[in-house]
MARRO-264682 format. One record per residue (C-alpha): residue in three letters; y, x, z; residue number from 1. Coordinates in nm, 4 decimals, m for minus. Layout:
<torvexs>
torvex residu:ALA north:Y east:X up:Z num:NUM
...
</torvexs>
This chain:
<torvexs>
torvex residu:UNK north:0.4918 east:1.6180 up:m0.3093 num:1
torvex residu:UNK north:0.1910 east:1.4397 up:m0.4577 num:2
torvex residu:UNK north:0.2470 east:1.1213 up:m0.6491 num:3
torvex residu:UNK north:0.1811 east:0.8115 up:m0.4413 num:4
torvex residu:UNK north:m0.0391 east:0.5510 up:m0.6112 num:5
torvex residu:UNK north:m0.1640 east:0.2054 up:m0.5196 num:6
torvex residu:UNK north:m0.4878 east:0.3644 up:m0.3966 num:7
torvex residu:UNK north:m0.3113 east:0.6136 up:m0.1663 num:8
torvex residu:UNK north:m0.3718 east:0.5321 up:0.1986 num:9
torvex residu:UNK north:m0.0656 east:0.4284 up:0.3924 num:10
torvex residu:UNK north:m0.1278 east:0.7227 up:0.6268 num:11
torvex residu:UNK north:m0.1187 east:0.9692 up:0.3355 num:12
torvex residu:UNK north:0.1941 east:0.8037 up:0.1960 num:13
torvex residu:UNK north:0.3668 east:0.8335 up:0.5341 num:14
torvex residu:UNK north:0.2607 east:1.1974 up:0.5682 num:15
torvex residu:UNK north:0.3891 east:1.2789 up:0.2179 num:16
torvex residu:UNK north:0.7376 east:1.3446 up:0.3519 num:17
torvex residu:UNK north:0.8852 east:1.1274 up:0.0804 num:18
torvex residu:UNK north:1.0878 east:0.9078 up:0.3179 num:19
torvex residu:UNK north:0.7928 east:0.6695 up:0.3025 num:20
torvex residu:UNK north:0.8453 east:0.5404 up:0.6558 num:21
torvex residu:UNK north:1.2010 east:0.4402 up:0.5693 num:22
torvex residu:UNK north:1.0926 east:0.2762 up:0.2422 num:23
torvex residu:UNK north:0.8163 east:0.0818 up:0.4185 num:24
torvex residu:UNK north:1.0625 east:m0.0311 up:0.6863 num:25
torvex residu:UNK north:1.3022 east:m0.1531 up:0.4156 num:26
torvex residu:UNK north:1.0265 east:m0.3978 up:0.3156 num:27
torvex residu:UNK north:0.9756 east:m0.4991 up:0.6816 num:28
torvex residu:UNK north:0.6391 east:m0.3248 up:0.6833 num:29
torvex residu:UNK north:0.5627 east:m0.1754 up:1.0255 num:30
torvex residu:UNK north:0.2918 east:0.0520 up:0.8861 num:31
torvex residu:UNK north:0.4001 east:0.3561 up:1.0871 num:32
torvex residu:UNK north:0.2941 east:0.1861 up:1.4110 num:33
torvex residu:UNK north:m0.0147 east:0.0091 up:1.2724 num:34
torvex residu:UNK north:m0.3606 east:0.1586 up:1.3204 num:35
torvex residu:UNK north:m0.4658 east:0.0075 up:0.9856 num:36
torvex residu:UNK north:m0.2547 east:0.2686 up:0.8073 num:37
torvex residu:UNK north:m0.5429 east:0.5160 up:0.8347 num:38
torvex residu:UNK north:m0.7665 east:0.3244 up:0.5934 num:39
torvex residu:UNK north:m0.5506 east:0.0647 up:0.4199 num:40
torvex residu:UNK north:m0.4112 east:0.1451 up:0.0781 num:41
torvex residu:UNK north:m0.0526 east:0.1054 up:m0.0343 num:42
torvex residu:UNK north:m0.1672 east:m0.1819 up:m0.2562 num:43
torvex residu:UNK north:m0.3457 east:m0.3655 up:0.0273 num:44
torvex residu:UNK north:m0.0536 east:m0.3184 up:0.2650 num:45
torvex residu:UNK north:0.1902 east:m0.4461 up:0.0047 num:46
torvex residu:UNK north:m0.0184 east:m0.7544 up:m0.0709 num:47
torvex residu:UNK north:m0.0660 east:m0.8245 up:0.3000 num:48
torvex residu:UNK north:0.3124 east:m0.8279 up:0.3449 num:49
torvex residu:UNK north:0.3933 east:m1.0237 up:0.0273 num:50
torvex residu:UNK north:0.5402 east:m0.7197 up:m0.1497 num:51
torvex residu:UNK north:0.4822 east:m0.6351 up:m0.5164 num:52
torvex residu:UNK north:0.2543 east:m0.3268 up:m0.5103 num:53
torvex residu:UNK north:0.4089 east:m0.1827 up:m0.8289 num:54
torvex residu:UNK north:0.7600 east:m0.2069 up:m0.6842 num:55
torvex residu:UNK north:0.6497 east:m0.0480 up:m0.3576 num:56
torvex residu:UNK north:0.4772 east:0.2417 up:m0.5364 num:57
torvex residu:UNK north:0.7872 east:0.2992 up:m0.7500 num:58
torvex residu:UNK north:1.0114 east:0.3068 up:m0.4439 num:59
torvex residu:UNK north:0.7749 east:0.5337 up:m0.2516 num:60
torvex residu:UNK north:0.7891 east:0.7730 up:m0.5459 num:61
torvex residu:UNK north:1.1704 east:0.7545 up:m0.5508 num:62
torvex residu:UNK north:1.1854 east:0.5800 up:m0.8891 num:63
torvex residu:UNK north:1.4203 east:0.3007 up:m0.7833 num:64
torvex residu:UNK north:1.6903 east:0.2409 up:m0.5271 num:65
torvex residu:UNK north:1.5757 east:0.1093 up:m0.1932 num:66
torvex residu:UNK north:1.5683 east:m0.2634 up:m0.1406 num:67
torvex residu:UNK north:1.9067 east:m0.3888 up:m0.0267 num:68
torvex residu:UNK north:2.0943 east:m0.0806 up:m0.1517 num:69
</torvexs>
């Protein structure tokens, strides 16, 4: 698995197989169903949804427990 960064597209993060869809859903981010996922970065998506980009990247990379766990 490649490391997910703030500049990774949401599509690439979802395709990484790193439970990204579940992590995004835990932040109430419906990125899996959004057509913007193809071009929007993890950072942009996080900011759009009021989520700290650093926290989201850490969770997508499995560095912290999921929100609410």
